[in-house]
C-alpha positions as CSV (number, residue, x, y, z in Angstrom):
1,D,69.5,124.0,72.8
2,Y,68.1,120.7,71.5
3,A,69.5,118.8,74.4
4,M,67.9,121.3,76.8
5,L,64.5,120.9,75.1
6,E,64.8,117.1,75.2
7,I,65.7,117.0,78.9
8,Q,62.9,119.5,79.7
9,H,60.5,117.3,77.8
10,S,61.7,114.2,79.8
11,I,61.2,116.1,83.1
12,D,57.7,117.1,82.0
13,E,56.9,113.4,81.2
14,I,58.6,111.9,84.2
15,P,59.0,114.6,86.9
16,F,60.3,112.2,89.6
17,D,63.3,110.8,87.8
18,P,66.5,112.1,89.3
19,A,68.5,111.1,86.2
20,N,66.7,113.8,84.2
21,Y,67.7,116.4,86.8
22,M,71.3,115.2,86.8
23,L,71.4,115.5,83.0
24,L,69.9,119.0,83.3
25,S,72.5,119.9,85.9
26,G,75.3,118.7,83.6
27,I,74.0,120.8,80.7
28,H,73.8,123.9,82.8
29,Y,77.3,123.2,84.2
30,G,78.7,122.9,80.7
31,M,77.1,126.3,79.8
32,G,78.6,127.9,82.9
33,E,75.2,128.4,84.5
34,W,76.2,127.5,88.0
35,A,73.1,128.4,89.9
36,K,70.9,126.5,87.5
37,S,73.2,123.5,87.7
38,L,73.0,123.7,91.5
39,Q,69.2,123.9,91.4
40,A,68.9,120.8,89.2
41,A,71.4,118.8,91.3
42,T,69.6,119.8,94.4
43,R,66.3,118.5,92.9
44,A,67.9,115.2,91.9
45,L,69.2,114.8,95.4
46,E,65.7,115.5,96.9
47,L,64.4,112.7,94.7
48,R,67.1,110.1,95.5
49,E,70.3,110.2,97.6
50,S,73.4,109.4,95.4
51,A,77.0,110.3,95.5
52,S,76.8,111.6,92.0
53,A,74.0,114.1,92.8
54,R,75.7,115.2,96.1
55,S,78.9,115.8,94.1
56,W,77.1,118.0,91.6
57,K,75.5,119.9,94.4
58,A,78.8,120.4,96.1
59,M,80.3,121.6,92.9
60,G,77.4,124.0,92.3
61,L,77.7,125.4,95.8
62,K,81.4,126.0,95.3
63,L,80.9,127.7,92.0
64,T,78.2,130.0,93.3
65,G,80.5,131.2,96.1
66,Q,79.2,129.0,98.9
67,A,82.5,127.3,99.9
68,K,81.4,126.5,103.4
69,N,78.3,124.7,102.3
70,A,80.2,123.0,99.5
71,K,82.6,121.6,102.0
72,A,79.7,120.3,104.1
73,E,78.2,118.6,101.0
74,T,81.6,117.0,100.2
75,D,81.9,115.8,103.8
76,K,78.5,114.1,103.4
77,L,79.5,112.7,100.0
78,L,82.6,111.0,101.5
79,T,80.4,109.1,104.0
80,L,78.3,107.5,101.2
81,S,78.9,104.0,99.8
82,P,79.2,104.0,96.1
83,V,76.6,102.0,94.1
84,T,76.9,103.1,90.5
85,A,79.8,103.8,88.2
86,D,78.9,107.5,88.5
87,D,79.1,107.3,92.3
88,Y,82.7,106.0,92.0
89,N,83.5,108.9,89.7
90,A,81.9,111.4,92.1
91,L,83.8,110.0,95.1
92,G,87.1,110.0,93.0
93,W,86.8,113.7,92.4
94,A,85.9,114.4,96.0
95,Y,89.0,112.5,97.2
96,L,91.1,114.3,94.7
97,E,89.8,117.6,95.9
98,R,90.8,116.6,99.4
99,G,94.3,115.7,98.3
100,Q,93.8,112.0,98.8
101,Q,95.2,110.9,95.4
102,K,95.5,107.2,96.1
103,K,91.8,106.9,97.2
104,A,90.9,109.0,94.2
105,W,92.8,106.6,91.9
106,E,91.0,103.6,93.4
107,H,87.6,105.2,92.8
108,F,88.5,106.3,89.3
109,D,89.8,102.8,88.5
110,E,86.5,101.3,89.7
111,F,84.6,103.9,87.7
112,R,86.6,102.8,84.6
113,R,85.9,99.1,85.3
114,R,82.2,99.7,85.7
115,S,81.8,102.2,82.8
116,S,82.4,102.1,79.1
117,S,82.7,105.9,79.1
118,V,85.9,107.4,77.8
119,N,85.5,110.0,80.6
120,A,86.5,107.2,83.1
121,Q,89.8,106.9,81.4
122,S,90.2,110.6,81.1
123,A,89.6,111.1,84.8
124,M,92.3,108.6,85.6
125,L,94.7,110.6,83.4
126,F,94.2,113.6,85.6
127,I,95.4,111.8,88.7
128,E,98.0,109.6,86.9
129,K,100.1,112.7,86.4
130,Q,100.3,113.2,90.1
131,L,100.9,109.6,91.0
132,F,103.1,108.4,88.2
133,G,104.6,111.5,86.6
134,Y,104.1,113.7,83.6
135,D,105.7,111.5,81.0
136,Q,103.4,108.5,81.7
137,A,100.3,110.7,81.8
138,R,101.3,112.4,78.6
139,K,101.9,109.1,76.8
140,D,98.5,107.7,78.0
141,C,96.8,110.9,77.1
142,D,98.1,110.9,73.5
143,A,96.9,107.3,73.1
144,L,93.4,108.1,74.5
145,L,93.2,111.2,72.2
146,Q,94.0,109.1,69.2
147,L,91.1,106.7,70.1
148,N,88.7,109.6,71.0
149,P,89.9,112.7,69.2
150,H,86.6,114.6,69.6
151,N,85.8,113.8,73.2
152,M,85.7,117.2,75.0
153,F,86.4,115.8,78.5
154,T,89.5,114.0,77.2
155,M,90.6,117.2,75.4
156,L,90.1,119.2,78.6
157,I,92.1,116.7,80.8
158,S,94.8,116.5,78.1
159,G,95.0,120.3,78.0
160,L,95.3,120.4,81.8
161,I,98.1,117.9,81.7
162,Y,100.0,119.6,78.9
163,Q,99.7,123.1,80.4
164,D,101.9,122.0,83.3
165,N,104.8,121.5,81.0
166,A,106.0,124.8,79.6
167,C,107.4,123.0,76.5
168,E,104.0,121.7,75.6
169,C,101.7,124.6,76.3
170,D,101.0,124.7,72.5
171,K,99.3,121.3,72.8
172,A,97.2,122.6,75.8
173,I,96.1,125.6,73.8
174,K,95.3,123.4,70.8
175,N,93.1,121.2,73.0
176,F,91.3,124.2,74.6
177,D,90.8,125.8,71.2
178,A,89.3,122.6,69.8
179,I,86.8,122.5,72.8
180,L,85.8,126.1,72.2
181,R,85.2,125.4,68.5
182,I,82.8,122.6,69.6
183,N,81.2,124.6,72.4
184,P,82.1,128.3,72.6
185,K,80.4,128.5,76.0
186,N,82.6,126.0,77.6
187,I,84.3,128.1,80.3
188,Q,86.6,125.3,81.5
189,A,88.6,125.7,78.2
């Protein structure tokens, strides 16, 4: 609630800053408010073209049942040249969705190089499992969780990796439960 108030205050103060709308889109997304997330991402995109805003818009369209429009947005996204770390992240997820793991890996790796965010490393873990196998991904996942035990995105990615191994579903459940204790509205967990 506090974050929402702060973002709304920023939008009131600087209504033409797309970064504020991207933050708002992310907050709505985290709360499972897909239509509001889509609306904020669309406004960010109206203010300035970016791979990140287009990615959020595509995701919002997909989650609101507009798969055809989401595909068209992703097609547009894949024609853009990345500029920021977030653009590399957005393109990484788009390539991953299209089944192009190696291109996704390249973009996530560049995101990691350009960003100090632990989410960059977490995104790479998601694809690492597909490219290098479960054991390597699990080992790297455990190491990242030790460094960042309360990062919800890392816990989510870890849970997704663990859930694929029947012997470690308990670890997946533990991560998803921890996310829900932090944010009971997180529908991804």
